[in-house]
C-alpha positions as CSV (number, residue, x, y, z in Angstrom):
1,M,5.6,105.9,9.6
2,R,2.0,104.9,10.2
3,P,0.6,102.5,7.7
4,S,-2.1,104.0,5.3
5,I,-5.6,103.0,6.3
6,V,-6.7,103.1,2.7
7,N,-3.9,100.7,1.7
8,E,-4.6,98.4,4.7
9,V,-8.4,98.3,3.9
10,D,-7.8,97.6,0.2
11,F,-5.3,94.9,1.0
12,T,-7.7,93.2,3.4
13,F,-10.5,93.4,0.9
14,W,-8.6,91.9,-2.0
15,F,-6.9,89.3,0.3
16,I,-10.3,87.9,1.5
17,M,-11.7,88.2,-2.0
18,G,-8.8,86.3,-3.5
19,I,-9.3,83.4,-0.9
20,S,-13.0,83.5,-1.7
21,I,-12.5,83.2,-5.5
22,V,-9.9,80.3,-5.0
23,L,-12.3,78.4,-2.8
24,L,-15.3,79.1,-5.1
25,L,-13.3,77.7,-8.1
26,L,-12.1,74.7,-6.1
27,I,-15.5,73.7,-4.8
28,T,-17.1,74.3,-8.3
29,I,-14.5,72.1,-9.9
30,V,-14.9,69.3,-7.4
31,M,-18.7,69.6,-7.6
32,L,-18.8,69.2,-11.4
33,Y,-16.3,66.3,-11.1
34,F,-18.6,64.5,-8.8
35,V,-21.6,65.3,-10.9
36,Y,-19.9,63.7,-13.9
37,K,-18.4,60.7,-12.1
38,Y,-21.5,59.8,-10.1
39,S,-24.1,60.6,-12.7
40,R,-26.9,57.9,-13.2
41,K,-25.4,57.0,-16.6
42,R,-21.9,56.3,-15.2
43,N,-23.1,55.0,-11.9
44,P,-26.6,53.4,-12.3
45,V,-26.5,51.7,-8.9
46,A,-25.9,53.9,-5.9
47,T,-23.2,52.8,-3.6
48,Q,-22.4,53.7,0.0
49,I,-19.2,55.5,0.3
50,E,-17.3,55.4,3.7
51,G,-15.9,58.4,5.4
52,N,-12.3,59.5,5.1
53,T,-10.7,60.6,8.4
54,T,-7.8,62.3,6.7
55,L,-10.0,64.2,4.2
56,E,-12.2,65.4,7.1
57,I,-9.2,66.7,9.1
58,V,-7.9,68.5,6.0
59,W,-11.0,70.3,5.2
60,T,-11.5,71.3,8.8
61,V,-8.0,72.4,9.6
62,I,-7.4,74.4,6.4
63,P,-10.5,76.6,6.7
64,I,-9.7,77.3,10.5
65,I,-6.1,78.4,9.4
66,L,-7.5,80.6,6.6
67,V,-10.1,82.3,9.0
68,L,-7.3,83.0,11.6
69,I,-5.2,84.6,8.8
70,M,-8.1,86.7,7.6
71,F,-8.7,87.7,11.2
72,F,-5.2,88.7,11.8
73,V,-5.0,90.8,8.7
74,S,-8.3,92.6,9.4
75,W,-7.4,93.2,13.0
76,S,-4.1,94.8,12.1
77,G,-5.9,97.4,10.0
78,F,-8.6,97.8,12.6
79,R,-6.1,98.5,15.3
80,N,-4.5,101.2,13.3
81,M,-8.0,102.8,12.7
82,R,-8.7,103.0,16.4
83,D,-5.2,104.2,17.4
84,V,-5.6,108.0,16.8
85,P,-2.3,109.9,16.3
86,K,-1.7,112.5,19.2
87,D,-1.2,115.3,16.7
88,A,-4.6,114.8,15.0
89,M,-6.8,117.8,14.4
90,I,-10.3,117.2,16.0
91,V,-13.5,117.8,13.9
92,K,-16.9,117.2,15.5
93,V,-19.3,115.6,13.1
94,N,-23.1,115.8,13.8
95,G,-25.7,114.0,11.6
96,Q,-29.3,114.9,11.5
97,M,-32.1,114.5,9.0
98,W,-30.8,115.1,6.4
99,K,-27.3,116.7,6.5
100,W,-24.0,116.7,8.1
101,T,-22.5,119.6,10.2
102,F,-18.9,120.0,11.0
103,E,-17.5,121.9,13.9
104,Y,-13.8,122.9,14.4
105,D,-11.9,123.6,17.5
106,N,-12.5,127.3,17.3
107,K,-16.3,126.6,17.2
108,K,-16.6,127.3,13.4
109,K,-19.4,125.3,11.8
110,S,-19.9,124.4,8.2
111,D,-21.9,122.0,6.0
112,T,-18.8,121.5,3.8
113,L,-15.9,119.6,5.4
114,F,-12.8,121.6,4.6
115,L,-9.5,119.8,5.6
116,P,-5.8,120.8,5.3
117,E,-3.6,118.6,3.2
118,D,-1.2,116.1,4.7
119,K,-2.9,116.3,8.1
120,N,-4.1,113.6,10.6
121,V,-7.7,114.3,11.4
122,K,-9.9,112.7,14.1
123,F,-13.7,112.8,13.7
124,E,-15.9,112.7,16.9
125,I,-19.2,111.5,15.5
126,T,-22.7,111.8,17.0
127,S,-26.3,112.4,15.9
128,T,-29.1,114.8,16.8
129,D,-32.1,112.6,16.0
130,V,-31.8,109.1,14.5
131,L,-29.0,106.7,13.5
132,H,-26.8,107.8,10.8
133,S,-23.4,106.5,9.5
134,F,-20.6,108.9,8.6
135,F,-18.9,107.3,5.5
136,L,-15.9,108.5,3.6
137,P,-15.5,106.2,0.6
138,A,-12.2,107.7,-0.6
139,F,-10.6,107.1,2.8
140,R,-12.2,103.7,3.4
141,T,-13.7,104.7,6.8
142,K,-17.2,104.5,8.2
143,E,-18.7,104.9,11.7
144,D,-22.3,105.0,13.1
145,A,-23.6,108.4,14.3
146,V,-25.7,107.6,17.4
147,P,-27.7,110.0,19.5
148,G,-26.3,110.5,22.9
149,R,-23.0,108.8,22.0
150,V,-19.7,109.9,20.5
151,N,-18.0,107.6,18.2
152,Y,-14.8,108.3,16.3
153,Y,-12.2,107.4,13.7
154,W,-9.3,109.2,12.0
155,I,-7.9,109.7,8.6
156,R,-4.7,111.1,7.0
157,T,-5.5,113.6,4.2
158,N,-3.6,113.6,0.9
159,E,-3.0,116.3,-1.7
160,P,-5.7,118.8,-2.4
161,A,-8.7,117.2,-3.9
162,T,-12.5,117.1,-3.6
163,Y,-14.2,114.0,-2.2
164,Y,-17.6,113.6,-0.6
165,A,-19.1,112.2,2.7
166,A,-22.3,110.1,2.7
167,C,-24.7,108.5,5.2
168,A,-24.5,104.7,5.0
169,E,-27.4,104.1,7.4
170,Y,-30.9,104.4,6.2
171,C,-32.2,107.3,8.2
172,G,-35.6,108.4,6.5
173,L,-37.0,110.0,3.4
174,N,-34.0,112.0,2.1
175,H,-31.4,109.4,3.2
176,S,-30.0,109.1,-0.3
177,Y,-29.4,112.8,-0.6
178,M,-27.4,113.1,2.6
179,Y,-24.1,114.0,1.1
180,A,-21.5,116.6,2.1
181,P,-18.5,117.9,0.1
182,V,-15.1,117.1,1.5
183,I,-12.5,119.5,0.2
184,V,-8.8,119.1,1.0
185,I,-6.9,122.3,0.5
186,E,-3.5,123.8,1.2
187,T,-2.8,124.5,4.9
188,E,-2.6,128.2,4.5
189,K,-5.9,128.4,2.6
190,F,-7.5,126.2,5.1
191,E,-6.3,128.5,8.0
192,T,-7.7,131.4,6.1
193,W,-11.1,129.8,5.6
194,K,-11.1,128.7,9.3
195,N,-10.2,132.0,10.8
196,Y,-11.5,134.6,8.5
197,F,-14.8,133.3,7.0
198,P,-18.0,133.6,9.0
199,P,-18.2,131.3,12.1
200,D,-21.3,129.6,11.0
201,T,-22.0,128.8,7.4
202,T,-24.5,126.0,8.0
203,K,-28.0,125.7,6.4
204,A,-31.1,126.3,8.3
205,A,-32.4,122.9,9.4
206,D,-35.9,123.6,8.1
207,S,-34.5,124.1,4.6
208,L,-33.7,120.3,4.4
209,K,-37.1,118.9,5.6
210,T,-38.5,118.8,2.1
211,D,-39.5,115.9,-0.2
212,S,-36.6,114.9,-2.2
213,A,-38.9,114.4,-5.2
214,A,-39.5,118.1,-5.3
215,G,-35.9,118.7,-6.5
216,T,-35.2,121.6,-4.1
217,K,-31.7,123.0,-4.2
218,D,-29.7,123.3,-1.0
219,T,-28.4,126.9,-1.5
220,V,-29.5,128.8,1.7
221,N,-27.9,132.0,2.7
222,S,-26.5,131.8,6.2
223,S,-27.3,134.5,8.9
224,S,-23.8,135.9,8.3
225,G,-24.6,136.6,4.6
226,M,-22.3,134.2,3.2
227,K,-23.8,131.6,0.7
228,D,-23.9,128.2,2.0
229,S,-21.4,125.5,1.3
230,A,-23.5,123.7,-1.2
231,N,-22.0,126.1,-3.7
232,T,-18.6,124.6,-3.0
233,G,-16.9,125.8,-6.3
234,S,-17.5,129.5,-5.5
235,D,-16.5,129.0,-1.8
236,K,-13.2,127.5,-2.9
237,Q,-12.5,130.4,-5.3
238,T,-13.2,132.9,-2.6
239,I,-10.9,131.0,-0.2
240,D,-8.2,131.1,-2.8
241,T,-8.7,134.9,-3.3
242,V,-8.5,135.6,0.5
243,A,-5.5,133.4,1.0
244,K,-3.6,135.3,-1.6
245,T,-4.4,138.8,0.0
246,T,-4.0,137.6,3.5
247,P,-0.4,137.0,4.8
248,S,0.1,133.9,6.9
249,S,1.5,136.1,9.6
250,D,-1.8,137.9,9.9
251,I,-3.5,134.5,10.4
252,K,-1.1,133.7,13.3
253,K,-1.7,137.0,14.8
254,D,-5.5,136.6,14.6
255,E,-5.3,133.1,16.2
256,I,-3.2,134.7,19.1
257,K,-5.8,137.4,19.6
258,K,-8.5,134.8,19.7
259,T,-6.6,132.7,22.2
260,D,-6.2,135.7,24.5
261,S,-9.8,136.7,24.3
262,L,-10.7,133.1,25.3
263,K,-8.4,133.1,28.2
264,K,-10.0,136.4,29.5
């Protein structure tokens, strides 16, 4: 089974942190020892101390070994991040001042990132205007969104829960408000939302170009009449209701119809 990106990133972080703490303590102890031993009171006449070849070799070789170990540990995790599973679901991510837009394989767009549970997901990341950075703290992943370029990474979702996506690259006035809900739901409910809800539930871009100090609330009705994803609680309840009243067989039939229409 593929190693968990979250576990690999956490292990790498604590491994490097542990080495750093040990070196800090060692250097601090040695420094305090020399401060005491060679203080003016204990050593009033300064003396010239000759170099020690063995000591110089030791404090050169050991750091090199530690750096190589840290590189190997980090590289193993990075290689896993860039090796996208073949069965990964693709979600296109677009950043703009100041919001995220997510597009699925059936051209559905949303400001809220809905994902099915226990699923590999590949994000194809780009930007409309300036540099952004698509950051999922709960999944330990981050990648720059660059105009005219498509970057990527992948994650493995867990059990149903609510997370958030942020922008980790300063992009202008409302950078600190550039968050998007990330809601992991059951697969059947996800298929219901993806195939039966309006195809575009994104906010109007102009609604976001306001001063963050004004305290405007991002609840804009979409052209289809559905309230936008900023009200994620009510959206999730609606999905639950539709999923209970919509058999999974109907979802599959609807998908087949859409596929046939696309072929025509």
